[in-house]
N, C-alpha and C positions, 0 to 999 in steps of 0.2 A: 648813550649806549650804541654800539655799532650793530647794525642790523643783522650781521651775519654771526653774532655772538650768541651762545645759548642763554636761555633764561632759567634762573633758579628760583623763581617767585614762589613763596610758600614754603621753601626749604629752610631748615635750620642747621647752621654749620658751626662746629666748635673748632677753633684754630688755636693751638698752643704756640707759645713763643711770639705772641701777637704784638709785642712792642719792639721786636727786633727789626732789622732791616727788611727781610723777606716777609716777616709776619705783618708789617704795616701794609705792604702791598697786597698781601692776601686778604686782610680785613677790607681794604678799600675795593678790591676787585669783585670779591663776593657780595659786598654791599651794592655795587654797580649792577650786579646781575639780579638783584631783587631779594637775596637770601637774608634771613635774620641771622645776624652774626653774633655769636658769643665769643669774645675775645679773650683769651686766657694768657696770663703771665703770672709772675711772682706776686704774692700778697703784698699789699702796701707800696706797690710801684707809685712814684710820684706822678700826680696828675693823669692817672691811667684812664679814669672815666671820661675826662675831657678829650683825651687823645683818641680814644676809640670812637667816641661820638662825633669827632671831627673827621673821621675817615669814612664812616658809613652811617646812613641815617637810622637804620634799625640795627644798632649795634649796643651791646652791654658788655661790661667788663666782668670777668670772673677770675678772682685770684686763686691760684692754686700752686702748691708747692710739689713739684714732680719728684722730689726726694723723699716725700713722705707718703709711700705707696698705699698703705691701709687708709689713711685719711683721704687721699686722693680718690681712691675707688668709691668710698661712701659718698663723698661730695659730688662726684660726677654722676653717680647713680641717682642721687636726690635731684640734681639739676636735670637730668634726663626726664625723670618723672614729672617735675614741675613744668617743663616746657612742652611736654607731649612727645618727647623723643628727639635724639640728634639724628638728622637725616644724613649729614656729611661730617666726617671727622678728619681733620687735617693735623697730623702729628708733625709739627715743624720745630718744636722746641729742642734745643741742644746747647751744649757748651763744650768748648775744646781747650785743652791744655797742650802746649808744645814743648816737649823735652824728651830726652832719650828714655827708652822703655824701662831701663834698670833704675831710673831715678823716681819712678812712680811707686808709691806704697801701695799695698793691696787695697787699702781703704780708698785711696784716690782712684784707683782702677775701677773698683766696684761702684763708686759713686757716679763716675762718668757713664758707665754702662747703664746704671739704674736710671739715671735722668734721661739719657738719650734713647734708650731702647726699651727697658723694662716698663717704664711708665707708658710707653705707647701700647704695649700688651694690655695693661691695666685699663687704659682709656678705651681701648677697642672692646675689651670684655664688658665694661660698664655700658657702653653705647649701643652694642650689638643686640641687647635684649629687645629694645624697641624696634630696632632695624628689622630683626626677624619677625616680630609681630606684624609690621608693615609690609613685609616682603619687599623691602627696599632699603638700600644703603650704599654709601660711598665712603671708603677708608683710604686715605692717601698718606703714606709715610715719606718723609724726606730722607733719602739715603745720601750719597755723597760721591763725588769725583774721586775722592781718596781711595775708593774701592779698587781703582786701577792699579794701586801698588807702587805708584811713582813718587810717594811722599814719605819723608822720615820724620820721627818724633811725635807721631799721633797715634801711637799703638792703641790706647783705650778708645780713642774716638773712632778709629777705623773699625776696631772690633764691634763697637756699639752700632755702627752704621751696617756692618755686615749682618748683625742680628736684626736690624730693621728690614733688610732684604729678605732674610729668612722668614720673618713674620708675614711679609707680602706673599710669598710663595705658598706657605703652608695655610694661612688664614683664607686666602682666596679659594683654595680647594674646600675647606670646611664651611665657608659662608656662601659659596656660589649657589647652593640649593635654595637659599633664601633671597636670591636676586641681589646680593650684596656683592659689590666689586671692591677689590683690594689691590691697589697699585702703589708703585714707588715712583718718586721723581728724584733723579740724581743730578743736582745742580753742579755746573762748573764753578769757576772762580767768580762769584758774583760781586759786583761793585758794592762796597759797604763803608760806613763811617769808620767801623773798627779797623778795616784793612789799612786805611790811611793813617790812623793813630798808631797802629802797630808798626808799620814800616817807616814812618817818619821820612827823613831825607831819602830813603831808598824807595819810596813809593813809585816813582817813575820807572825805575829799573825793574820793579815787581810787575808793573803795568806792561812794560815791553816783554818781559819774560812769559807772561800769560799769553799775549797775543802771538808770540812766536810758536806756541804750542797748539793754539786753536786753528782750525781750518777757516773759520770765519773771523775776520779781523776786526771785530768790535767787541768790547766788553759786554758780559752778560749782566743785565740790570734786573733788579727785583721784579720788575713787572713781567719779565719773561718767564720766571718761575710761577708767578701768580696766574698768568694766562693759561699755562699748561695745567695747572691745578683745577681751574675753572672748567676747562675742557674735559678733563678726566672726571669731573663731577656732574657733567651734562649728559642729557640723553644720547647725544652723539657717540658717547664712549660706554654705553651700556654693555657691549660685548668685549670690552678690553678689561681684562683682570689678570692679576698674577704677573704683571709686567713692571719692569724698572725702567722708566723712560728717561733718557739722558737728555739733559738741556745744557750742553757744555760747549757750544760752538764747534764741535767736531774735534774734540781733543785727540 
């Protein structure tokens, strides 16, 4: 552990989308800072327990379907009661579908918004009960570079991320009196396995397209996002709230 990095010893963090590219880095970094990590992703994910234990010493897997909101709230409320409260909530989970907006059914639109942002509201509501009692808490929502309006074919996704930003601003105001901070992280184009699978032979052209638009000429890695999340969870960030912090290489 680097000496200048903040310590989260004794804190319990719940991370959604924990088996994804950014999620795995989040689990690892919070573990390195001494936090007890509850890593959440879909129920029944293959080798989930082994994966999270390999990333952080004090980590456990928590299967949860973000598409089933009533079950989600009751399960997370029970989880928080069982562990003595969630100190830090990182709403990282999301999925994205790329096609013209007129090709989305209402059901498809609603599902993407439900999983990507409504679930974040449900999780924050379930976790904030103990945070209020402790007069301490950190909530971090992953928003998106796509909110800059320069991307086509992602209407439900961008709408869901806009809702995440709205949650940051409004919940920061409501929860501030309890010493709870609420912030967003807006990642740029993070290097991921999925990006290479999606673009195939065009991946190098995509890579160059991203670098042309960034001020800093290197790709954003998952650890760049995880490092920022850890900072926003630390005592050094106790007076930062209601902000959407961009980690996009200067797009």
